[in-house]
N, C-alpha and C positions, 0 to 999 in steps of 0.2 A: 802173815801166811807162809807156810812152809814151801820152800822151793821144790820143783820137780827135778829129781836127779836123773841124768840122761848119760847113757854109755853109747858112744858112737863106735859102730863096727864097719870098717870098710878097708879093703886091702890098698886102696889108693890114697896115698898121703895127701894129695891135692884135694880130693873129695872129703877126706877127714877134716882137713883145715877149713875148707869152705863151709861145711856143715857146722863145725864148731863156731866159726866166726858169726854166721847167721843166727844160729840158735841162741848164742850168748847176748844177742841184742835184747832178748826178752828177760826182764828182771826176775821173772818167776821160774827160769830155767837155770840149773847149775850143771855144767858138764863135769861129771865126775871122773871120766876116763875116756880113753880111746883104745880100740883093739884092732888088730891087723888082719885077724882071722877068727873063725869059730872057737878054736882052741883057746886062743888068747882071751876071746870074749867070755868063755865059760869060767875061766879063772878069775876074771875081773868081776863077773856077775856075783860069784861067790864071795869075793872080797868086798866089793864096794856097794852091793845091794841097791842097784839103780831102780828107779820107778819104771823107766822106759829104756828100751834098747833100739837103737836104729840098726838095721841089718841090711847089708848089701846082699842082693840076690845070687851073685856069682863071686866066689872067693876061692883061694887056694886051700887046700887041706880037707875042705868039706864045703859042699854047696850050701848056700845060705838058706835055701829051702829045706834041705835035709836037716840042717842045724835048728832051723825053726820047729820042725816036728819034734825033734829030740827035746829041745828046750821045753816045749809046751807039755810033754810027758813028765819031765823030771822036776822042773821048777817053773811053772807058769808065770809069765811076766808080760807086760804090755810091750809090743813090738811094733815098730814102724819099719816096714820093708821099703828100701830104697834101692833104685838101680838106674844106672846111666845107659843100660843097653837099649839098643833100639830095635831088637828083635825079641819075640816071645819065647821065654824059656820055662814058662809056668804052664 
């Protein structure tokens, strides 16, 4: 069975590493890259062609929700929105 390629996108190094560690426990998941912001993520999506992108809701350079809307228009992909915020920004 083909592995699910995942790109992790979060401005927090700690959260990127935790998510990578936990997702890597599943033998069907391959972490193909990590991005620190939406601009970095777009470049890596174009290069790495992940099946799924994890996306933080709040990041520098561009809000995660704004990036999600842009991404769905330009190159639709499956996205898991992840946030450690304890207030609603949506």
